[in-house]
N, C-alpha and C positions, 0 to 999 in steps of 0.2 A: 226723345221717345216720350210718347204721350202716356200719362197715367190713366189707368182704368177707373171709371167712376164707381162701378159696382164690383165689390169683391165678394163673389158668391161663396167662396170658402169661409170667409169671415162671417158672412150673414148666416150660413148654415151652422157654424160653430156657436154663434150667439143664440140662435134659435134652439139648438140642442141643450145648451146650458139653461136657458129659460124653461124649457119643458121639464128637464130634470128637477129644477128648483120647484116648479109648480107641483110635480108629482110628490116630492118630499114634503112639501107643506100640506098637501091634501092628505097624505098618509098620517102625518103627525096630528092633524085635526081629527081625523077619523078615530085613531087610537086613543086620543085624549078624551073624546066624547064617550067612547065605549067604556073606558076604564072608570070614568066618573059615574056612569050609570050602574056599573057592577058594584062599586063601592057603596053607593046609596042603598042598593038592594041588600047587600050584606049587613050593613048597619041596621037597617030596619028589621031584618030577620033575627039578628043577634039580640036586639033589645026587646023584641016582642015577647019572648018567653022568660026572660030573666029580669026580675024587678031591680036587682042590684045594677045590672048593666044600664037599665033605663035611668036610674038615679045618677049613675056616673056620667051618662050622656048629658043629663040636665045640668050637672055641675060643670061639665066641660063647656056648655053653652053660655053659662053665666060668667065664666072666666074669672076675673079678679074678685068678684063678689062672693065666689065660692069659699074663699079663705075665712070669711066671717059667718058662713052658714053652717050651723051645727049638723044639719042633715047631711051635708056634703062631707064634713069631717068624719061622721060616722060611716058613711058609705066607703070613703077611702080606707078607713081602718078595717072595715069588713073585707074589702078587696085585698088588703095586705095580708090579713089572716088567712084568707082563702088561697092566696098565692104561695105563702111561705109555709103553710101547714100541709103535711102529707095526709091525704084522706083517700083510702082505696075506693075504687069505683064500686057502686052497689052490686054489680054482677060479679065482682072479684071475690072468690071464696078462698080462704086460706086453708090449706090442708095441714093437719098436724104432722110433724115429722116423727118418724118411728126409728128407733135405733135398731141396729143390726141384731140378728139372733144370737 
C-alpha cells in the first residue's frame, strides 16, 4: 500500500493550532499595551494634585540614592503618618450622642 504524501487532516490541525496561537499572542499584546497606557495615566493624575505623591514618585525613581536623601526620608515619614493616623474626611461631621430621656 502506498502512503499518502499530503495528510490534509494533519495540515488542517496544524493550521488551526497556529491560528489559535497567533490569536492568543495578539490578545496578550493588545491587553498589555492597553494596561500600560492606563497605568501611566493613573500615575500622572494621582501625582498632579498631591505634592507628597510627586515627591514619593521622585524618590522611587532615584531608587538606591533615596536612602541617603533627607527629602525622601521626610516624605516617607509623612506618608507613614498619613497612612497610620485616622483623620476623618473634611465633609464628615460628628454628631454628639444624646442620652435617652
